[in-house]
C-alpha positions, 0 to 999 in steps of 0.5 A: 499501501501506498499513502499520499498527504496533499499540501500548499494549497492556498488563496491567492490573487490570479496571475499568482503562484502556487507550487503544490507537494505530494509526499508518498509515503510506504510502498514507494518502490512500487509507484509506476506514475503520480497524477493530480488531480483536480475537482472544482466546484460542482464538476467532476474530477479531472488529470492536471497532470502526471510523471512517470517513475521514468521522468515521462510527464504528461499535461492536460491542454488547459495548463500546459504552458502554466503547471510544472511537474517535478519530483523528488527522488530521495523524498519520493516528493511528487510538486505541482508549479502552478504559474499564472493562475486563473481563476478557474483553477479554483479547486481541490487538487489531488494526487493518485499514486499508481503502482506497479501491477493494480489499477487502484487509486490511493487519493489523499484528502486534497489540498483546496487552490482558490484563485481570486480576481 
């Protein structure tokens, strides 16, 4: 099993920046990839960005050029640097690791990001 804890969410003005962190613990050696997701108010959860154990990254079109996902291997923490934030980025942000040979989700509690005009 693996556990994750998200942090770094805050209230920020449009155009501002935040860096979210996802700290993974437990069976981290089995993690194949970690994704950052978000759930805006009243909407479904959506994939924002992902990074594989090999370092390949993926970004949803609506964050390309603004968000950057990175990884600290030593502490197995995944970061999401968010620049030029927009009000539509307001959401609860979650990370979800995928383990080798498994399709199970391992959601954390999430961290709230609120972007004001």
